[in-house]
C-alpha positions as a printed NumPy array, in Angstrom:
array([[ -0.041,   0.029,   0.008],
       [  1.119,   3.499,  -0.703],
       [  0.984,   5.932,   2.112],
       [ -0.921,   9.125,   1.531],
       [  1.259,  12.121,   2.086],
       [ -0.257,  15.561,   2.936],
       [  0.426,  18.257,   0.357],
       [  3.072,  20.749,   1.069],
       [  1.721,  23.917,   2.688],
       [  2.794,  26.07 ,  -0.173],
       [  0.82 ,  23.721,  -2.663],
       [ -2.146,  24.003,  -0.232],
       [ -2.22 ,  27.663,  -0.619],
       [ -1.688,  27.761,  -4.358],
       [ -4.753,  25.423,  -4.807],
       [ -7.034,  27.829,  -2.97 ],
       [ -5.637,  31.174,  -4.221],
       [ -8.199,  33.297,  -6.156],
       [ -7.301,  36.223,  -8.206],
       [ -9.821,  38.94 ,  -7.605],
       [-11.527,  40.465, -10.662],
       [-10.906,  43.855, -11.612],
       [-14.135,  45.505, -12.377],
       [-13.059,  49.023, -12.523],
       [-13.998,  49.3  , -16.134],
       [-17.635,  48.551, -15.159],
       [-17.886,  51.408, -12.722],
       [-16.288,  53.808, -15.146],
       [-18.881,  52.941, -17.831],
       [-21.776,  53.149, -15.399],
       [-20.601,  56.615, -14.293],
       [-20.392,  57.707, -17.88 ],
       [-23.809,  56.632, -18.492],
       [-25.03 ,  58.602, -15.452],
       [-23.104,  61.609, -16.525],
       [-24.971,  61.344, -20.07 ],
       [-28.269,  61.296, -18.287],
       [-27.375,  64.315, -16.201],
       [-26.268,  66.192, -19.278],
       [-29.543,  65.065, -21.006],
       [-31.746,  66.208, -18.253],
       [-30.028,  69.439, -17.346],
       [-29.094,  70.743, -20.964],
       [-31.007,  68.826, -23.551],
       [-34.27 ,  68.662, -21.561],
       [-33.66 ,  72.003, -20.005],
       [-33.542,  70.977, -16.302],
       [-36.527,  68.8  , -16.513],
       [-37.198,  66.637, -13.477],
       [-37.77 ,  62.898, -13.886],
       [-41.562,  62.978, -13.484],
       [-41.741,  65.779, -16.202],
       [-39.598,  63.972, -18.543],
       [-41.494,  60.646, -18.371],
       [-44.989,  62.286, -18.469],
       [-44.424,  65.094, -20.911],
       [-46.488,  64.953, -24.183],
       [-45.086,  64.906, -27.581],
       [-46.305,  68.386, -28.564],
       [-44.871,  69.854, -25.381],
       [-41.495,  68.259, -25.731],
       [-38.317,  69.583, -27.416],
       [-34.946,  68.099, -28.554],
       [-36.497,  64.707, -28.966],
       [-33.847,  63.508, -31.252],
       [-30.747,  64.06 , -28.954],
       [-32.726,  62.534, -26.036],
       [-33.351,  59.52 , -28.117],
       [-29.695,  59.187, -29.247],
       [-28.338,  59.57 , -25.667],
       [-30.927,  56.968, -24.313],
       [-29.898,  54.599, -26.952],
       [-26.315,  54.919, -26.283],
       [-26.824,  54.344, -22.517],
       [-29.072,  51.281, -23.162],
       [-26.294,  49.812, -25.548],
       [-23.646,  50.427, -23.099],
       [-25.312,  48.98 , -20.054],
       [-26.684,  45.875, -22.027],
       [-23.269,  45.273, -23.402],
       [-21.717,  45.409, -19.791],
       [-24.402,  42.995, -18.54 ],
       [-24.244,  40.232, -21.003],
       [-20.772,  40.382, -22.451],
       [-19.432,  38.024, -19.888],
       [-21.847,  35.35 , -21.165],
       [-20.479,  35.444, -24.761],
       [-18.64 ,  32.094, -25.295],
       [-15.889,  33.511, -27.721],
       [-15.153,  36.365, -29.876],
       [-15.449,  35.172, -33.437],
       [-11.898,  34.687, -35.022],
       [-12.779,  37.157, -38.045],
       [-13.353,  39.771, -35.304],
       [-10.522,  38.978, -33.083],
       [ -8.036,  39.108, -35.938],
       [ -9.073,  42.732, -36.641],
       [ -6.66 ,  45.   , -34.847],
       [ -6.547,  48.812, -34.553],
       [ -3.056,  50.164, -33.389],
       [ -2.265,  46.728, -31.998],
       [ -5.526,  46.487, -30.149],
       [ -8.203,  43.84 , -30.667],
       [-11.741,  43.628, -29.489],
       [-12.51 ,  41.862, -26.315],
       [-15.946,  40.342, -25.348],
       [-17.28 ,  43.566, -24.232],
       [-16.084,  45.358, -27.268],
       [-17.36 ,  42.757, -29.528],
       [-20.778,  42.795, -27.708],
       [-20.95 ,  46.623, -27.746],
       [-20.156,  46.567, -31.513],
       [-22.98 ,  44.029, -32.144],
       [-25.541,  45.919, -30.048],
       [-24.652,  49.187, -31.781],
       [-25.168,  47.787, -35.235],
       [-28.252,  46.037, -34.148],
       [-29.882,  49.364, -32.965],
       [-28.564,  51.31 , -35.988],
       [-29.914,  48.782, -38.563],
       [-33.052,  48.327, -36.73 ],
       [-33.663,  52.095, -36.442],
       [-32.758,  52.57 , -40.188],
       [-35.387,  49.994, -41.235],
       [-37.895,  51.273, -38.913],
       [-37.599,  54.859, -40.547],
       [-37.994,  53.152, -43.884],
       [-40.938,  51.122, -42.712],
       [-42.917,  54.141, -41.574],
       [-41.995,  56.001, -44.7  ],
       [-43.115,  53.152, -46.892],
       [-46.475,  52.605, -45.145],
       [-47.4  ,  56.143, -45.536],
       [-47.158,  56.915, -41.857],
       [-43.834,  58.99 , -42.011],
       [-45.148,  61.539, -39.543],
       [-45.545,  59.028, -36.917],
       [-41.782,  58.076, -36.77 ],
       [-40.849,  61.079, -34.744],
       [-43.724,  60.268, -32.371],
       [-42.575,  56.691, -32.315],
       [-38.945,  57.242, -31.222],
       [-40.126,  59.961, -28.695],
       [-42.333,  57.29 , -27.121],
       [-39.643,  54.559, -27.297],
       [-37.237,  56.862, -25.473],
       [-39.304,  56.814, -22.334],
       [-39.452,  53.004, -22.622],
       [-35.666,  52.55 , -22.96 ],
       [-34.956,  55.276, -20.338],
       [-36.611,  53.28 , -17.686],
       [-35.077,  49.864, -18.993],
       [-31.56 ,  51.529, -18.916],
       [-31.92 ,  52.267, -15.207],
       [-32.976,  48.748, -14.516],
       [-29.808,  47.584, -16.496],
       [-27.627,  49.805, -14.422],
       [-28.969,  48.146, -11.233],
       [-28.501,  44.708, -12.734],
       [-24.895,  45.522, -13.686],
       [-23.994,  46.718, -10.279],
       [-25.729,  43.584,  -8.694],
       [-23.916,  41.35 , -11.314],
       [-20.253,  42.605, -10.808],
       [-20.322,  43.833,  -7.292],
       [-22.484,  41.366,  -5.171],
       [-21.654,  37.634,  -4.635],
       [-24.226,  35.986,  -6.961],
       [-23.967,  32.822,  -8.949],
       [-23.652,  34.192, -12.446],
       [-24.3  ,  30.785, -14.126],
       [-27.777,  30.638, -12.446],
       [-28.387,  34.217, -13.219],
       [-28.15 ,  33.72 , -16.89 ],
       [-31.674,  32.06 , -16.84 ],
       [-33.016,  34.9  , -14.685],
       [-31.686,  37.363, -17.333],
       [-33.135,  35.348, -20.138],
       [-36.721,  35.363, -18.413],
       [-36.396,  39.188, -17.66 ],
       [-35.433,  40.099, -21.114],
       [-38.25 ,  37.854, -22.525],
       [-40.782,  39.825, -20.265],
       [-39.306,  43.065, -21.39 ],
       [-39.743,  42.079, -24.965],
       [-43.277,  41.07 , -24.642],
       [-44.058,  44.097, -22.462],
       [-42.498,  46.381, -25.104],
       [-44.71 ,  44.802, -27.945],
       [-47.831,  45.624, -26.022],
       [-46.68 ,  48.974, -25.042],
       [-46.154,  49.8  , -28.711],
       [-49.466,  48.297, -29.716],
       [-51.718,  49.889, -27.05 ],
       [-49.784,  53.184, -26.165],
       [-52.099,  56.198, -26.234],
       [-49.809,  58.051, -28.664],
       [-50.968,  55.412, -31.432],
       [-47.318,  54.999, -32.689],
       [-47.754,  52.022, -34.9  ],
       [-49.622,  52.152, -38.306],
       [-53.405,  51.999, -38.15 ],
       [-53.733,  48.89 , -40.319],
       [-53.381,  45.572, -38.38 ],
       [-51.312,  43.807, -40.985],
       [-48.691,  46.687, -40.973],
       [-48.547,  46.164, -37.127],
       [-48.099,  42.395, -37.46 ],
       [-45.465,  43.064, -40.142],
       [-43.563,  45.487, -37.898],
       [-43.546,  43.196, -34.97 ],
       [-42.278,  40.35 , -37.005],
       [-39.668,  41.95 , -39.158],
       [-38.325,  44.827, -36.86 ],
       [-38.822,  43.275, -33.472],
       [-38.595,  39.622, -33.547],
       [-36.201,  38.907, -36.593],
       [-33.501,  41.45 , -35.552],
       [-33.508,  40.087, -31.956],
       [-32.959,  36.523, -33.322],
       [-30.012,  37.723, -35.536],
       [-28.401,  39.602, -32.444],
       [-28.807,  36.451, -30.418],
       [-27.088,  34.298, -33.19 ],
       [-24.29 ,  36.978, -33.532],
       [-23.57 ,  36.889, -29.788],
       [-24.072,  33.2  , -28.566],
       [-23.364,  30.972, -31.661]])
């Protein structure tokens, strides 16, 4: 029989050593997002408070386009921070691209994919409203969508803080995030369909076409880009 010998003390410590994660980049991004919102509320929205901003009517609002752009940027940043750690790998054709010797990590790739997702979706949305003869509704649409994404982005900021700075099981949290975003997607569809601003085209088949081609299809494409 072979006698079991205890591990040396140094080996015992090596097996139990854990290198703490450096999440400073997360807090810098979140602080940048908060600064963008402070700029939007104080300069773009002319010192509007939160209640006035969320409840303002379209005809009483100003600078809707800059507010929409800022809100979209914050949403893209916070969403990328939250889900970037779940991306299995950066595709080789993206990893091989280098700018000044730097290459995209998982966060950079995720942010690039999310930005392209929103830009293509917004461009197609504009063309959709123009082609259906409801071009005037486009500005009302992104005005209304800004309120939805403004609230969503704050929820994403809270989730980012909990994800990176609290002791949670990230593998288990993935399913909770999946159900959370599924609920958000379904709620958004009903929000667009039944909002009092009547932001979608009047005819039911145009509404059905919008949901299928500009809500479901781009989301499936983004999912494939990030997780397959």
